[in-house]
PDB file with SEQRES, HELIX, SHEET and CRYST1 records, atoms N, CA, C and O in Angstrom:
SEQRES   1 A   64  MET GLU ASN ILE ILE ILE CYS ASN CYS LYS GLN VAL SER          
SEQRES   2 A   64  TYR SER ASP ILE GLU HIS ALA LEU GLU HIS HIS ASN LYS          
SEQRES   3 A   64  MET GLU ASP VAL LEU GLU VAL PHE LYS ASP VAL GLN ARG          
SEQRES   4 A   64  ILE THR HIS CYS SER THR GLY CYS GLY GLY CYS HIS ASP          
SEQRES   5 A   64  LYS VAL LEU ASP VAL ILE SER GLU ILE MET MET ALA              
HELIX    1 AA1 TYR A   14  ALA A   20  1                                   7    
HELIX    2 AA2 VAL A   30  THR A   41  1                                  12    
HELIX    3 AA3 HIS A   51  MET A   63  1                                  13    
SHEET    1 AA1 2 ILE A   5  CYS A   7  0                                        
SHEET    2 AA1 2 VAL A  12  SER A  13 -1                                        
CRYST1    1.000    1.000    1.000  90.00  90.00  90.00 P 1           1          
ATOM      1  N   MET A   1      60.069 -54.424  12.270  1.00  0.00           N  
ATOM      2  CA  MET A   1      60.243 -54.025  13.640  1.00  0.00           C  
ATOM      3  C   MET A   1      59.559 -55.004  14.614  1.00  0.00           C  
ATOM      4  O   MET A   1      60.087 -55.323  15.679  1.00  0.00           O  
ATOM      5  N   GLU A   2      58.353 -55.472  14.203  1.00  0.00           N  
ATOM      6  CA  GLU A   2      57.592 -56.261  15.081  1.00  0.00           C  
ATOM      7  C   GLU A   2      58.321 -57.558  15.566  1.00  0.00           C  
ATOM      8  O   GLU A   2      58.060 -58.063  16.658  1.00  0.00           O  
ATOM      9  N   ASN A   3      59.199 -58.044  14.745  1.00  0.00           N  
ATOM     10  CA  ASN A   3      59.832 -59.336  15.063  1.00  0.00           C  
ATOM     11  C   ASN A   3      61.127 -59.227  15.841  1.00  0.00           C  
ATOM     12  O   ASN A   3      61.788 -60.219  16.148  1.00  0.00           O  
ATOM     13  N   ILE A   4      61.460 -57.999  16.145  1.00  0.00           N  
ATOM     14  CA  ILE A   4      62.681 -57.696  16.918  1.00  0.00           C  
ATOM     15  C   ILE A   4      62.495 -58.310  18.399  1.00  0.00           C  
ATOM     16  O   ILE A   4      61.494 -58.032  19.060  1.00  0.00           O  
ATOM     17  N   ILE A   5      63.467 -59.121  18.864  1.00  0.00           N  
ATOM     18  CA  ILE A   5      63.370 -59.733  20.204  1.00  0.00           C  
ATOM     19  C   ILE A   5      63.867 -58.551  21.136  1.00  0.00           C  
ATOM     20  O   ILE A   5      64.938 -57.976  20.942  1.00  0.00           O  
ATOM     21  N   ILE A   6      63.039 -58.257  22.113  1.00  0.00           N  
ATOM     22  CA  ILE A   6      63.372 -57.267  23.127  1.00  0.00           C  
ATOM     23  C   ILE A   6      63.886 -57.944  24.308  1.00  0.00           C  
ATOM     24  O   ILE A   6      64.847 -57.454  24.900  1.00  0.00           O  
ATOM     25  N   CYS A   7      63.297 -59.116  24.745  1.00  0.00           N  
ATOM     26  CA  CYS A   7      63.702 -59.873  25.829  1.00  0.00           C  
ATOM     27  C   CYS A   7      64.287 -61.175  25.410  1.00  0.00           C  
ATOM     28  O   CYS A   7      63.523 -62.098  25.129  1.00  0.00           O  
ATOM     29  N   ASN A   8      65.692 -61.344  25.339  1.00  0.00           N  
ATOM     30  CA  ASN A   8      66.188 -62.597  24.896  1.00  0.00           C  
ATOM     31  C   ASN A   8      65.933 -63.809  25.815  1.00  0.00           C  
ATOM     32  O   ASN A   8      65.827 -64.936  25.332  1.00  0.00           O  
ATOM     33  N   CYS A   9      65.835 -63.582  27.123  1.00  0.00           N  
ATOM     34  CA  CYS A   9      65.659 -64.724  28.033  1.00  0.00           C  
ATOM     35  C   CYS A   9      64.268 -65.426  27.853  1.00  0.00           C  
ATOM     36  O   CYS A   9      64.159 -66.650  27.927  1.00  0.00           O  
ATOM     37  N   LYS A  10      63.229 -64.601  27.616  1.00  0.00           N  
ATOM     38  CA  LYS A  10      61.880 -65.117  27.425  1.00  0.00           C  
ATOM     39  C   LYS A  10      61.447 -65.027  26.015  1.00  0.00           C  
ATOM     40  O   LYS A  10      60.289 -65.343  25.744  1.00  0.00           O  
ATOM     41  N   GLN A  11      62.277 -64.619  25.062  1.00  0.00           N  
ATOM     42  CA  GLN A  11      61.960 -64.481  23.619  1.00  0.00           C  
ATOM     43  C   GLN A  11      60.668 -63.738  23.341  1.00  0.00           C  
ATOM     44  O   GLN A  11      59.785 -64.181  22.607  1.00  0.00           O  
ATOM     45  N   VAL A  12      60.617 -62.513  24.012  1.00  0.00           N  
ATOM     46  CA  VAL A  12      59.533 -61.665  23.811  1.00  0.00           C  
ATOM     47  C   VAL A  12      59.961 -60.604  22.801  1.00  0.00           C  
ATOM     48  O   VAL A  12      61.001 -59.951  22.893  1.00  0.00           O  
ATOM     49  N   SER A  13      59.020 -60.494  21.791  1.00  0.00           N  
ATOM     50  CA  SER A  13      59.262 -59.544  20.606  1.00  0.00           C  
ATOM     51  C   SER A  13      58.545 -58.325  20.854  1.00  0.00           C  
ATOM     52  O   SER A  13      57.706 -58.247  21.752  1.00  0.00           O  
ATOM     53  N   TYR A  14      58.860 -57.307  20.042  1.00  0.00           N  
ATOM     54  CA  TYR A  14      58.261 -56.013  20.022  1.00  0.00           C  
ATOM     55  C   TYR A  14      56.734 -56.241  19.853  1.00  0.00           C  
ATOM     56  O   TYR A  14      55.959 -55.684  20.630  1.00  0.00           O  
ATOM     57  N   SER A  15      56.299 -57.014  18.896  1.00  0.00           N  
ATOM     58  CA  SER A  15      54.871 -57.290  18.818  1.00  0.00           C  
ATOM     59  C   SER A  15      54.198 -57.951  19.896  1.00  0.00           C  
ATOM     60  O   SER A  15      52.999 -57.750  20.093  1.00  0.00           O  
ATOM     61  N   ASP A  16      54.928 -58.783  20.662  1.00  0.00           N  
ATOM     62  CA  ASP A  16      54.369 -59.424  21.835  1.00  0.00           C  
ATOM     63  C   ASP A  16      54.093 -58.289  22.888  1.00  0.00           C  
ATOM     64  O   ASP A  16      53.069 -58.376  23.566  1.00  0.00           O  
ATOM     65  N   ILE A  17      54.902 -57.288  23.051  1.00  0.00           N  
ATOM     66  CA  ILE A  17      54.682 -56.170  23.945  1.00  0.00           C  
ATOM     67  C   ILE A  17      53.503 -55.368  23.349  1.00  0.00           C  
ATOM     68  O   ILE A  17      52.602 -54.942  24.071  1.00  0.00           O  
ATOM     69  N   GLU A  18      53.530 -55.189  22.119  1.00  0.00           N  
ATOM     70  CA  GLU A  18      52.382 -54.398  21.516  1.00  0.00           C  
ATOM     71  C   GLU A  18      51.038 -55.136  21.809  1.00  0.00           C  
ATOM     72  O   GLU A  18      50.083 -54.504  22.263  1.00  0.00           O  
ATOM     73  N   HIS A  19      50.976 -56.255  21.592  1.00  0.00           N  
ATOM     74  CA  HIS A  19      49.746 -57.091  21.943  1.00  0.00           C  
ATOM     75  C   HIS A  19      49.354 -56.967  23.341  1.00  0.00           C  
ATOM     76  O   HIS A  19      48.163 -56.832  23.623  1.00  0.00           O  
ATOM     77  N   ALA A  20      50.279 -57.002  24.262  1.00  0.00           N  
ATOM     78  CA  ALA A  20      50.065 -56.851  25.680  1.00  0.00           C  
ATOM     79  C   ALA A  20      49.513 -55.508  26.020  1.00  0.00           C  
ATOM     80  O   ALA A  20      48.850 -55.367  27.047  1.00  0.00           O  
ATOM     81  N   LEU A  21      49.752 -54.517  25.214  1.00  0.00           N  
ATOM     82  CA  LEU A  21      49.282 -53.127  25.448  1.00  0.00           C  
ATOM     83  C   LEU A  21      48.015 -52.870  24.946  1.00  0.00           C  
ATOM     84  O   LEU A  21      47.501 -51.773  25.165  1.00  0.00           O  
ATOM     85  N   GLU A  22      47.372 -53.815  24.233  1.00  0.00           N  
ATOM     86  CA  GLU A  22      46.122 -53.542  23.434  1.00  0.00           C  
ATOM     87  C   GLU A  22      45.035 -52.890  24.427  1.00  0.00           C  
ATOM     88  O   GLU A  22      44.246 -52.077  23.947  1.00  0.00           O  
ATOM     89  N   HIS A  23      44.971 -53.188  25.675  1.00  0.00           N  
ATOM     90  CA  HIS A  23      43.928 -52.674  26.541  1.00  0.00           C  
ATOM     91  C   HIS A  23      44.298 -51.504  27.445  1.00  0.00           C  
ATOM     92  O   HIS A  23      43.597 -51.127  28.384  1.00  0.00           O  
ATOM     93  N   HIS A  24      45.489 -50.945  27.072  1.00  0.00           N  
ATOM     94  CA  HIS A  24      45.920 -49.730  27.928  1.00  0.00           C  
ATOM     95  C   HIS A  24      45.692 -48.465  27.102  1.00  0.00           C  
ATOM     96  O   HIS A  24      45.702 -48.468  25.871  1.00  0.00           O  
ATOM     97  N   ASN A  25      45.490 -47.414  27.838  1.00  0.00           N  
ATOM     98  CA  ASN A  25      45.307 -46.102  27.108  1.00  0.00           C  
ATOM     99  C   ASN A  25      46.633 -45.356  27.263  1.00  0.00           C  
ATOM    100  O   ASN A  25      47.472 -45.710  28.091  1.00  0.00           O  
ATOM    101  N   LYS A  26      46.793 -44.347  26.471  1.00  0.00           N  
ATOM    102  CA  LYS A  26      48.058 -43.562  26.419  1.00  0.00           C  
ATOM    103  C   LYS A  26      48.408 -42.815  27.585  1.00  0.00           C  
ATOM    104  O   LYS A  26      49.557 -42.398  27.735  1.00  0.00           O  
ATOM    105  N   MET A  27      47.422 -42.596  28.497  1.00  0.00           N  
ATOM    106  CA  MET A  27      47.730 -41.757  29.664  1.00  0.00           C  
ATOM    107  C   MET A  27      48.109 -42.565  30.923  1.00  0.00           C  
ATOM    108  O   MET A  27      48.283 -41.999  32.002  1.00  0.00           O  
ATOM    109  N   GLU A  28      48.229 -43.841  30.773  1.00  0.00           N  
ATOM    110  CA  GLU A  28      48.533 -44.634  31.969  1.00  0.00           C  
ATOM    111  C   GLU A  28      50.032 -44.412  32.353  1.00  0.00           C  
ATOM    112  O   GLU A  28      50.873 -43.943  31.587  1.00  0.00           O  
ATOM    113  N   ASP A  29      50.258 -44.818  33.663  1.00  0.00           N  
ATOM    114  CA  ASP A  29      51.659 -44.740  34.137  1.00  0.00           C  
ATOM    115  C   ASP A  29      52.452 -45.826  33.527  1.00  0.00           C  
ATOM    116  O   ASP A  29      52.084 -46.998  33.601  1.00  0.00           O  
ATOM    117  N   VAL A  30      53.493 -45.473  32.949  1.00  0.00           N  
ATOM    118  CA  VAL A  30      54.360 -46.508  32.236  1.00  0.00           C  
ATOM    119  C   VAL A  30      54.829 -47.618  33.160  1.00  0.00           C  
ATOM    120  O   VAL A  30      54.894 -48.794  32.801  1.00  0.00           O  
ATOM    121  N   LEU A  31      55.147 -47.183  34.357  1.00  0.00           N  
ATOM    122  CA  LEU A  31      55.673 -48.334  35.357  1.00  0.00           C  
ATOM    123  C   LEU A  31      54.565 -49.289  35.664  1.00  0.00           C  
ATOM    124  O   LEU A  31      54.827 -50.491  35.695  1.00  0.00           O  
ATOM    125  N   GLU A  32      53.338 -48.859  35.898  1.00  0.00           N  
ATOM    126  CA  GLU A  32      52.222 -49.702  36.174  1.00  0.00           C  
ATOM    127  C   GLU A  32      51.903 -50.621  34.935  1.00  0.00           C  
ATOM    128  O   GLU A  32      51.590 -51.804  35.073  1.00  0.00           O  
ATOM    129  N   VAL A  33      52.004 -49.990  33.709  1.00  0.00           N  
ATOM    130  CA  VAL A  33      51.734 -50.716  32.466  1.00  0.00           C  
ATOM    131  C   VAL A  33      52.886 -51.770  32.397  1.00  0.00           C  
ATOM    132  O   VAL A  33      52.610 -52.922  32.063  1.00  0.00           O  
ATOM    133  N   PHE A  34      54.173 -51.412  32.704  1.00  0.00           N  
ATOM    134  CA  PHE A  34      55.260 -52.395  32.684  1.00  0.00           C  
ATOM    135  C   PHE A  34      54.910 -53.663  33.452  1.00  0.00           C  
ATOM    136  O   PHE A  34      55.114 -54.768  32.950  1.00  0.00           O  
ATOM    137  N   LYS A  35      54.415 -53.521  34.599  1.00  0.00           N  
ATOM    138  CA  LYS A  35      54.061 -54.651  35.502  1.00  0.00           C  
ATOM    139  C   LYS A  35      53.038 -55.536  34.799  1.00  0.00           C  
ATOM    140  O   LYS A  35      53.135 -56.760  34.882  1.00  0.00           O  
ATOM    141  N   ASP A  36      52.096 -54.974  34.133  1.00  0.00           N  
ATOM    142  CA  ASP A  36      51.100 -55.731  33.493  1.00  0.00           C  
ATOM    143  C   ASP A  36      51.677 -56.477  32.253  1.00  0.00           C  
ATOM    144  O   ASP A  36      51.345 -57.640  32.022  1.00  0.00           O  
ATOM    145  N   VAL A  37      52.540 -55.798  31.464  1.00  0.00           N  
ATOM    146  CA  VAL A  37      53.212 -56.380  30.282  1.00  0.00           C  
ATOM    147  C   VAL A  37      54.034 -57.586  30.794  1.00  0.00           C  
ATOM    148  O   VAL A  37      53.967 -58.694  30.262  1.00  0.00           O  
ATOM    149  N   GLN A  38      54.842 -57.292  31.900  1.00  0.00           N  
ATOM    150  CA  GLN A  38      55.622 -58.320  32.465  1.00  0.00           C  
ATOM    151  C   GLN A  38      54.772 -59.586  32.905  1.00  0.00           C  
ATOM    152  O   GLN A  38      55.179 -60.732  32.719  1.00  0.00           O  
ATOM    153  N   ARG A  39      53.678 -59.314  33.444  1.00  0.00           N  
ATOM    154  CA  ARG A  39      52.756 -60.376  33.860  1.00  0.00           C  
ATOM    155  C   ARG A  39      52.284 -61.189  32.692  1.00  0.00           C  
ATOM    156  O   ARG A  39      52.219 -62.416  32.766  1.00  0.00           O  
ATOM    157  N   ILE A  40      51.960 -60.531  31.632  1.00  0.00           N  
ATOM    158  CA  ILE A  40      51.443 -61.161  30.419  1.00  0.00           C  
ATOM    159  C   ILE A  40      52.475 -61.897  29.590  1.00  0.00           C  
ATOM    160  O   ILE A  40      52.241 -63.009  29.118  1.00  0.00           O  
ATOM    161  N   THR A  41      53.651 -61.237  29.418  1.00  0.00           N  
ATOM    162  CA  THR A  41      54.721 -61.790  28.564  1.00  0.00           C  
ATOM    163  C   THR A  41      55.852 -62.389  29.182  1.00  0.00           C  
ATOM    164  O   THR A  41      56.634 -63.072  28.521  1.00  0.00           O  
ATOM    165  N   HIS A  42      56.023 -62.158  30.582  1.00  0.00           N  
ATOM    166  CA  HIS A  42      57.129 -62.600  31.391  1.00  0.00           C  
ATOM    167  C   HIS A  42      58.457 -61.965  31.011  1.00  0.00           C  
ATOM    168  O   HIS A  42      59.523 -62.417  31.428  1.00  0.00           O  
ATOM    169  N   CYS A  43      58.374 -60.940  30.237  1.00  0.00           N  
ATOM    170  CA  CYS A  43      59.623 -60.267  29.904  1.00  0.00           C  
ATOM    171  C   CYS A  43      60.328 -59.628  31.109  1.00  0.00           C  
ATOM    172  O   CYS A  43      59.687 -59.219  32.077  1.00  0.00           O  
ATOM    173  N   SER A  44      61.562 -59.559  31.029  1.00  0.00           N  
ATOM    174  CA  SER A  44      62.366 -58.926  32.130  1.00  0.00           C  
ATOM    175  C   SER A  44      62.228 -59.746  33.444  1.00  0.00           C  
ATOM    176  O   SER A  44      62.360 -59.169  34.523  1.00  0.00           O  
ATOM    177  N   THR A  45      61.971 -61.044  33.383  1.00  0.00           N  
ATOM    178  CA  THR A  45      61.885 -61.857  34.631  1.00  0.00           C  
ATOM    179  C   THR A  45      62.965 -62.833  34.605  1.00  0.00           C  
ATOM    180  O   THR A  45      63.047 -63.648  35.524  1.00  0.00           O  
ATOM    181  N   GLY A  46      63.846 -62.834  33.595  1.00  0.00           N  
ATOM    182  CA  GLY A  46      65.034 -63.732  33.614  1.00  0.00           C  
ATOM    183  C   GLY A  46      66.150 -62.953  34.210  1.00  0.00           C  
ATOM    184  O   GLY A  46      66.184 -62.794  35.430  1.00  0.00           O  
ATOM    185  N   CYS A  47      67.129 -62.423  33.379  1.00  0.00           N  
ATOM    186  CA  CYS A  47      68.309 -61.685  33.886  1.00  0.00           C  
ATOM    187  C   CYS A  47      67.965 -60.298  34.228  1.00  0.00           C  
ATOM    188  O   CYS A  47      68.672 -59.687  35.029  1.00  0.00           O  
ATOM    189  N   GLY A  48      66.859 -59.711  33.647  1.00  0.00           N  
ATOM    190  CA  GLY A  48      66.546 -58.366  33.885  1.00  0.00           C  
ATOM    191  C   GLY A  48      67.273 -57.277  33.059  1.00  0.00           C  
ATOM    192  O   GLY A  48      67.106 -56.068  33.224  1.00  0.00           O  
ATOM    193  N   GLY A  49      68.083 -57.836  32.169  1.00  0.00           N  
ATOM    194  CA  GLY A  49      68.829 -56.935  31.395  1.00  0.00           C  
ATOM    195  C   GLY A  49      68.102 -56.135  30.337  1.00  0.00           C  
ATOM    196  O   GLY A  49      68.640 -55.162  29.808  1.00  0.00           O  
ATOM    197  N   CYS A  50      66.903 -56.530  30.032  1.00  0.00           N  
ATOM    198  CA  CYS A  50      66.142 -55.839  28.998  1.00  0.00           C  
ATOM    199  C   CYS A  50      65.122 -54.842  29.626  1.00  0.00           C  
ATOM    200  O   CYS A  50      64.307 -54.232  28.933  1.00  0.00           O  
ATOM    201  N   HIS A  51      65.218 -54.710  30.991  1.00  0.00           N  
ATOM    202  CA  HIS A  51      64.244 -53.811  31.648  1.00  0.00           C  
ATOM    203  C   HIS A  51      64.038 -52.472  30.926  1.00  0.00           C  
ATOM    204  O   HIS A  51      62.907 -52.110  30.602  1.00  0.00           O  
ATOM    205  N   ASP A  52      65.085 -51.771  30.685  1.00  0.00           N  
ATOM    206  CA  ASP A  52      65.032 -50.401  30.096  1.00  0.00           C  
ATOM    207  C   ASP A  52      64.561 -50.458  28.659  1.00  0.00           C  
ATOM    208  O   ASP A  52      63.818 -49.585  28.209  1.00  0.00           O  
ATOM    209  N   LYS A  53      64.997 -51.506  27.919  1.00  0.00           N  
ATOM    210  CA  LYS A  53      64.536 -51.693  26.475  1.00  0.00           C  
ATOM    211  C   LYS A  53      63.076 -51.908  26.518  1.00  0.00           C  
ATOM    212  O   LYS A  53      62.414 -51.387  25.620  1.00  0.00           O  
ATOM    213  N   VAL A  54      62.465 -52.610  27.446  1.00  0.00           N  
ATOM    214  CA  VAL A  54      61.115 -52.917  27.490  1.00  0.00           C  
ATOM    215  C   VAL A  54      60.300 -51.617  27.868  1.00  0.00           C  
ATOM    216  O   VAL A  54      59.243 -51.337  27.302  1.00  0.00           O  
ATOM    217  N   LEU A  55      60.864 -50.840  28.869  1.00  0.00           N  
ATOM    218  CA  LEU A  55      60.213 -49.582  29.182  1.00  0.00           C  
ATOM    219  C   LEU A  55      60.225 -48.639  27.984  1.00  0.00           C  
ATOM    220  O   LEU A  55      59.231 -47.948  27.760  1.00  0.00           O  
ATOM    221  N   ASP A  56      61.332 -48.577  27.182  1.00  0.00           N  
ATOM    222  CA  ASP A  56      61.382 -47.738  26.109  1.00  0.00           C  
ATOM    223  C   ASP A  56      60.344 -48.154  24.975  1.00  0.00           C  
ATOM    224  O   ASP A  56      59.731 -47.290  24.347  1.00  0.00           O  
ATOM    225  N   VAL A  57      60.185 -49.426  24.757  1.00  0.00           N  
ATOM    226  CA  VAL A  57      59.160 -49.986  23.784  1.00  0.00           C  
ATOM    227  C   VAL A  57      57.822 -49.556  24.217  1.00  0.00           C  
ATOM    228  O   VAL A  57      57.032 -49.060  23.413  1.00  0.00           O  
ATOM    229  N   ILE A  58      57.532 -49.733  25.491  1.00  0.00           N  
ATOM    230  CA  ILE A  58      56.157 -49.443  26.058  1.00  0.00           C  
ATOM    231  C   ILE A  58      55.937 -47.948  25.874  1.00  0.00           C  
ATOM    232  O   ILE A  58      54.865 -47.546  25.422  1.00  0.00           O  
ATOM    233  N   SER A  59      56.921 -47.107  26.210  1.00  0.00           N  
ATOM    234  CA  SER A  59      56.687 -45.709  26.053  1.00  0.00           C  
ATOM    235  C   SER A  59      56.516 -45.327  24.569  1.00  0.00           C  
ATOM    236  O   SER A  59      55.638 -44.528  24.242  1.00  0.00           O  
ATOM    237  N   GLU A  60      57.376 -45.910  23.633  1.00  0.00           N  
ATOM    238  CA  GLU A  60      57.176 -45.602  22.304  1.00  0.00           C  
ATOM    239  C   GLU A  60      55.848 -46.030  21.684  1.00  0.00           C  
ATOM    240  O   GLU A  60      55.336 -45.348  20.796  1.00  0.00           O  
ATOM    241  N   ILE A  61      55.275 -47.165  22.146  1.00  0.00           N  
ATOM    242  CA  ILE A  61      54.044 -47.610  21.627  1.00  0.00           C  
ATOM    243  C   ILE A  61      52.921 -46.758  22.211  1.00  0.00           C  
ATOM    244  O   ILE A  61      51.996 -46.372  21.496  1.00  0.00           O  
ATOM    245  N   MET A  62      52.999 -46.473  23.474  1.00  0.00           N  
ATOM    246  CA  MET A  62      51.941 -45.627  24.149  1.00  0.00           C  
ATOM    247  C   MET A  62      51.915 -44.196  23.577  1.00  0.00           C  
ATOM    248  O   MET A  62      50.845 -43.591  23.504  1.00  0.00           O  
ATOM    249  N   MET A  63      53.102 -43.632  23.160  1.00  0.00           N  
ATOM    250  CA  MET A  63      53.131 -42.278  22.629  1.00  0.00           C  
ATOM    251  C   MET A  63      52.718 -42.277  21.129  1.00  0.00           C  
ATOM    252  O   MET A  63      52.472 -41.198  20.589  1.00  0.00           O  
ATOM    253  N   ALA A  64      52.635 -43.412  20.454  1.00  0.00           N  
ATOM    254  CA  ALA A  64      52.268 -43.344  19.021  1.00  0.00           C  
ATOM    255  C   ALA A  64      50.890 -42.886  18.749  1.00  0.00           C  
ATOM    256  O   ALA A  64      50.488 -42.795  17.589  1.00  0.00           O  
TER     257      ALA A  64                                                      
END                                                                             
């Protein structure tokens, strides 16, 4: 699962997002966390088509 590419434009994988979340706690606002993940990985800054997939991955990781 870690090697699944979530953002094709920037080649950001599931594990890239996971690493970007290392310093976030489970109770944070997902949209605020998304901005930080986007800043770190540059995901969803190309065509934007992966926006919802990135949010889903962030939610999944934070809820684990």
